[in-house]
N, C-alpha and C positions, 0 to 999 in steps of 0.2 A: 608528390603523388607516388605511392608505392605500387610496384608490379606484383601480381599474384604469385604466390609460391605455395604449391600444394602441401597440405599437412600429411606428408607421406607416412610418417610413423603412426599417426592416428588411423589412417586409411588401412595400412597393413594390419594394425591391431584388430580393427573391426572385422576384416575379412578372415584373418588367420585365427583369431581367438573367439570372437562372438559368434561367428558363423561356423567355427570348427572346420576349417578348410580341409584337413586330411580326411575326416569322416564324410564331409560333404562331397568330396571328390569320389569317394567310394560309392556313396548312395546313388549318385548320378552317373557312375561308371565313366568317369573322365579323368584319367590319371595325368593328363596334360595340365590340369588345373592344380598346380602345386605352388608352394610358397616361393620358390626361386623364380618361376615364370611370372607370378604376380608382382614380385618386386621389380623385375625387369620391365614389365608392362607399365607399371606406375612411374618408374624412373624416367622412361622415355616419354611418356605422356606429359609428365611435368615439364620437361624441356620444351615441348611444343607449346604448352599452355603459357609458360613463363616467358619464353623468348620470342614467340611468334604471335600468339593470339592476344595476350594481355596488352602489349604495347600499343595496339591499334584500337583498343576498346574505347577509351575516352575520345579519341579522334573520331571514331565512328559515330559516337553519340553526338558530337558537335557537327559533323558534316551531314549525316543523315542520307536519305535516298531521295531520288527524284524520278519522275516519270517523263520520259522523252518519247519522241515519235518512234524510236527504235525499241522501246520497252523500258524497263526499270534500270536505272543507272545506280549501281551499288557503290558502297564506300571504297575509296582507294585503298588497296592493300588487302581487302577481304578475299578477292579471288585467289590471290597467291597463298593466303593463309589457309583457305579452304582446300586448295589443291595439295598443300603440304600435308594436311590432315588425311585426305583421300589417298594420296600416294603412299603415305605411311601405313596404310592398311587399317586405320582406326575405325573406319566405317564398317568393317567386315568382321569384327571380333567374334560375335556370337552367332553368326549366320551359318547356314548349312554349307559344308565344304563342296557339296554337289554343284553349287552355284558360285563358288569362289570364296565362301566364308571360311573363317578359321576354326569354327566348331568349338569355341570356348563357351563356358556357361554365361548366361545373361548377367549373372552377378559380377563377373569380371569387368563388364562394361560400366558398372555403376561408378566406381571412382574415376574412371576416365571421363564419363559424362559430367560428373561433378566438377572436375578440373576445367573442362572446356567451358562450361556454363559460368563458372566463377571467373575465368579469364576473360570471357567475351560472350555474354549470353545472347546478344543480338545475332552473332554469327553462329553460335551453337544451335540455335533454333532450326537452322537449315538441315543439318544431318539428323537432328532429333525427329523432325517430321518425315524425313526420308526413311528412317528406320521404321517408323510406324506404318508408313505406306507399304514398305517392303514386307513387314510381318503380315499385313492384310492380304497381299497378293500371294504370299507363300502359303497362307492358311486356306484361302478360298478361291484363288485363281485357277483357271484351267492349265493343263500342262503346256499348252501353246503360249499362254500369257507368261507363265513362269520361265519358259525357255527364252522368250524374247526380252523380257524386262528384268528378271531378277539379277542376272549377272552384272549388268551395268549399274543397277541401283546398289547392290551390295558393294561393288568396287568404289562407289561414289562418283562414277563418271556421269551418272544421271541422278537428279534429285527428285523428291516426291513431295506432294502436299495432300492435305485432306480438306474437302470442301463440303461443309455442312450448312452453315448459316446463310440465310438470305435476309434482305432488308426488312421483311415483315416477319421473319421466323428465326428467333434466336434459339432458346432452349426447346421451344415448341416445334419440333421437326415435323409434326403431323401435318402442318399446313404449308410445307414447301411446295413450290410451283414449277421447279425445274423439271423438264420432260425429256424422255428418251424414246425416240421413235425407231422401230426396226427398219433397217435398210440393208438387205442382203446379210452378209456375215458380221455386220456391225450395227451400231445404232447412231442416230443423229441427236445429239444432246443440245438443248436450248434452255437458257436461263441465266440468272445472275447470282453469284455468290459473293459474300462480303467477309472481311476479316481473314483473308487467306494468307497465312504466314509464308513468306518466301514464294508467293504465287508467281512471281516473274523475276528473272535476273539473267545475267550472262556469265555466271561462274562456271556453268556446265553447258554442254551442247544440247541437252534436252531436259524437260521437266515433266514428270508423270503425275497427273492430277487424279486423285480418287474423288469421285463426285456422286453425291446422293441425288437421285432423280426418280421420277415416277414414270412407269410404262403406261401406254394407253390402256384405259379401262382398269387401272390398278385399284385395289381396295382402298377405301378411305383410311386416313390416319397413317400411323407408322407402319401398319401392316402392308401398306402399298409402296414402301420405299425400296428401291433397288440401288445397287452400287455399280458404278461404271469407271473404267480406266480410260482416261482421256489424255493422250500425250500432247505436249506442245507442238512437237514435230512428229509427223507420221513416220512409222518405221517400215521400211521395205522388207521384202521377203528375205533378202540377204543380210539383214541387220543394219543396213545403212539408213541414213535419215532422208526422208522425203520432204514434201512441202509442209509449210506452216499450217497447222490445224486451225480450225475456226474458233480459237480461244485466245483472248487477249486481256491483259491488265488495262483497265480503263481509269483507274485512280489508285493512288497510294494514300493511306490514312496519315494524318498528322497527329502523332500520339504523344502522350505524357512521357513515355519512356521507350526503351528498345528502339531508338531512332535508327540504328544501323540495320534493322530488320525490316524489309518491305512488307507491310500489311496491305494486301491488295484487294480491290474490287475486281472480280473476274467476270468477264462476259463470255458466255458460251453460245455459239450459234447465231451471231448477228447476221450472218449471211446464209449459207446453205445448211448450217448445222455442224457442230463439232463432232468428229468421228470418235465414238467411244465403244468400249467393249465391256460386256457384262462380267462382273466379278462375282462368282458364287451363283446362287439360285435367284430367280426373279422374286421380288418382294421380300427378300431376306437381307436387304442392304444394311439395315441398322445393326443386325447381329454381326455382319461381316465387319462393319466399321468399328464396332466395339472391340474387335480383336486388337486393333491398334489403339483404341481409346483407353483401355485399361493400362497398358504400358505407358501411354502418353501421360496419363494422370499420375502414375508413379514418378515419371521423369519430371513432371512439373513440380511435384513435391520435392524432388531432388534439387530442382532449380532453387527452391526456397532455401535448402541447405547451402547451396553454392553461394548465393548472394549474401546469406548470413555470415558465412565464413569470410567472404571477401570484405564485407563491411567490418568484421572483427579485426582482420589483419590491418586494414587501414587505420582503424581507431586505435589499435594497440601501438602501432608505430607513432602515431601522432601524440598519444599520451606519454610516450617515452621522450619525445622531442620538445613538447610544449612546456616552456618554463613560465610559471606563474607564482603566486604567493606561497608562503611557507606552509607546508603540510603540518597537521597536528604532531606535536612532539619535536618539531624542528624549528630552527630560527632563520635559516636561509631560504631564499626562494629556490624552488626546484621544479622538477617535472611533475605534471599533474597526475601522473600514475600513482603518486604517493598519497593522493587524497582518497579517503574511504568511499566517497560517493562515485568517483570515477572507477574505483575498483569494483564497486557494486555493479555498475553498468557493464564493465568488461567481463566480470564473472557470469553475469546473466547471459551475455552474448556467447561466451565460451561454453557454458554448460548446456544451454538450450541447443546450440549448434551440434554439439556432440551427441545429445540425445536424439535429435532429429536425424542425424546421419545414421545412427545405429538402427533406428526403426526403418528407415528407407532401405538400407542394405539387407536387413532381415526380410523385408517384404520381397526384395528381388530374389533372395535365396529360396523363398517359398514358391516363387514362380518357377524357378528351375526344378525344384522338387516335384511340383505339380505336373510337370511335363516329362521329366527325365527319369524319375525313380522307377525301378522295375517292380516295386511293391505297390499293389493297388491301394492298400490301406494308407500308405504314406502319401501317395498321390492325392487320395480323397481328402485327407486331413489338410494337406498343403493347399489344395484348391479352396477349401472353406476359409483357411487362414488368409489367403490372398484376397478373397472377396471382402473380408472384414477389414484388412489392413489398408487396402487401396484408398478408401475415402478418408481414413485417418491420416495417412501420409500426405495425401493431396491436400486435404483441408487444414490439418493442424500445422504441418511444416510450412505451408505458405502463409498462414495467419501469423505464425511465429516470425517469419521473415519480415513482416510489416513492422513488428516491434523492434527487431534487432537492427534492421537497416536504419530505423528512426533513431535508435540509440547510437548508432555510428555517427549520424549527423550531430546528435547532442554532445557527444564526447569532443567532436571538433569545435563545438561552440559556434561562434559567428562564421568561422571558416568553413564549417559544414554546410552553411547556407550559400556558400560561394562555389560556383561550378568547378573552378580550377582544382579543388582538392579531390574531386571524384566521389565524395561521400553522398552528395545529392543524387548522383546518377544511380547509385545502388538502390536508394529508396524509390526513385522514380521507376526504375526497371522492375523492382520487386512488386510494384502495385498491380501489375497485370496478373500475377500468379494466382491470386484468389478469385480471378474472374474466368480466365480461359480454361478450356477443357472441362467445364462444369464448375460453376461458382461454389464457394464454400457452402452456401445454402443447399445447393444440389447434392454436394457430398454428404452433408449432414442428413438430408432426407433419405439418401441412399443407405447410410449407416443405420438410421432409425427404422426405416421401412423394409427395404429388400434384405438388408443384412441382419436385422434383429427381429422385427415383427413377423416377417415372412417365415422364418424357421423357428419361431417361438424362442428365440434366444439361444439356440443350440450352439452356434459358432461362438457367441459371446461367452457362454458357459465354459466351452473348451479353452478359450483364451484365459479366462479367470483362473481356471484350474492350472494351466501352464504357469501363470504368474505365481500362484501359491507354491507349486512344486519348485520353481526356481528360487523363490524366497527361502524355502527350506534348505535348498542345496547351496545357495550362494550368500545367504544373509549373514553368515559369520564374518564376512569381509567388512561389514558396516556395524555401527554401534547398535546397542539394544534399542535405543530410542528411535533410530532410523528404521530398524526392523519393524517396530510397532507402528511407525508412521506409514510404512509401506503396507502393512497388513490392513490398516485402517483405510488406506486409499483403495486397495483392492476390494474391500467390503463396500466402499462407497460406489465403485463402478458396478459391482454386482447389484446392489440395491437400486441403483439408478436405472439400469436396463430392466430390472424386474418391475419398477414403478411404471416404466413405459409399457410393458406388457399388460399390466393391470389396468392402467388408466386409458390407454388409447382406444379400446373398444367402446368406451362410454363417452368419449370426448373427441369429436372429429378433428378438433384443432390441436389436440395435445401433442401429437408427434411432431408437427411442424413447429410448435411453440418451443419445445424443449430440445429439438434435434441439434442445434448449434452447441448448446451446453453439453449434450451427451458426447458430441464429437470432441470438443476441447477437453472435457474431463478424461475421455479415453486417451487422448494424446498425451496429457501430462502423466497419467498413470503408466501408459506404455513406455514413455521416456524413462520413468523411474525404474521400471522393470529392467530395461537394458542397462541403465546406469549401475544398478546393483550387480548385475551379471558382470559388468566391466570391472567393478571393484574387486571381484573375486578372481577373474581371469587375468587381470593385469599382473598378478604374482608370477605368471609364466614369462614375463618380459625381463630382459637383461638390463635395460636402461633404468637405473635407480631414479633419476630425475623424472622420467616419464611416469614411473609407477607412483611416485609421491604426488605429482601434479594431478594424476588421474584420480587418486583417492580424495584429494582436496576438492576437485571439481565435482565428483560424485556427492561429497558431503554438502557442497553449496547447493546443488540441485535439490537434494532431499530437504535441506533446511529452508530454502528460499523459493523454490519453484514448485515442488510437489504440493505445498499447502494450497495452491491455487485451485486444486480439484474441489475443495470444499465449497467455494463460492458457486461453482457450476452445479454441484450436487444440490445446493439449496435452491437454486433457480429451477432445477428440475422438479423439486418438491413443490414449488410454488405453482407449477402448471401453467395453463393457458389463460386464466381469467384476466389478469391485469394486462397481458399482452394484447388481448382482443377486445377489451372492455369499451374503449372509445370507438364510436362509429367512424367508419372510413371517411365520411364526409366532414367529420369534425377534427380530423387530425391536421 
């Protein structure tokens, strides 16, 4: 079983070249964000991922977590690995220096997050949720809450969670029943939440829960939801910890994957009620929660990249080592990597992983531009681009991870079905990615509805024009046939969203029926967009082997992956009729 090794040259290339780091740093006015610092950050993060986090990944999967009378017992070695992460300052990279952050762009955290998730996704979920909770408090919390909680959370001394789902309320948050009753300067929260990632553990001295609940006499539906900060241990005026709050993990789920990550059923207020503090305005909790939700969805998409790359690395090593029958053109038995079908699978894994990584990092850069650029027009365009790309990255990259981790098992053959190789764990861990933080169907509906129908395709039109401009600028780096294929794919994306705009007003089922195909089509075309840019920009690299391999990988993507868009386009043209034709009772 191989240990994870970060693809540092590829990561540096994406940030330095695809994102144009020097110009990016100028636009966001952050001269600390330079190539030398990036290389230092990635080199040190790789050491932590390779030497500390990766070696306990498989063990964590096998041991899992248990619930004891004293709370959740985590995997042996996880606490020390987490503390090495926190003490190294990795939790604080892009947060405000006012509260102990390092003030780097969010984009700089992307390769670090990719490494940690590839090395040990079960453990990486803990700081990922903490970062999301920290963002929500920073954006919507009172000055008092910020002063008390942000420093400890940014340093990683305390961790955070998000609590949305209830036993009867999954995606439909309008029907949550958790309540928050005013009690002096705080509230008493009562209710039960399920699927709470890292809801309890002993790796840090406190856990800060963000909980959706309803105030007395709140409006019906999502307009009545508020957001509350509920600490595991109450915090005294001097910052020291007080008594245990009335919040406990009452169960841990037995899951298909991510066994080292406790997924808890949390009970609030079984006794006097858990002490909670309002975050933001009353009845605006969903909007506040979505501050962390958007970035979480991007990071889940990045987890798809992480596990795809980890699966590729394991499969590649195995393909070099596994000796089987003679390959075409040879007489002696040799490594299976010489067989064309194995190469097909490896190239599929390689090219799709690189395309997904590029789109995810581009999305992160747009988040920075939307928040940090001094130019209002730049911020506005970036904001629209973020909204459009988030569901594509979350939906497409995680769907791709299902395919690529499965290919990783396939390349291992029978050994892939055996747990000792680790290939099966990657596939099991990846399976949650298309589900949590909004299923692929939810992302697809968001793309088709709020991100296309709502603005009459304006953001999509901007993206299509950007692709055409970049094809004109960078298309020289690929063959004429590849340029034509890309132009056709861009036209296919444009015609598909225009079909949505035309048909949806006359068919209430149309958007839902074609939304998945629109999302996947968008993903494949966006991937090709970045691959063609890569083929052009790789000329600036010094490593000749890297340049050659990049060009071949781009060619493989354009030859064998991009044509997939056409099947999705045809499904869109077919509409909703055969999707909905059979009565529900007859299915």
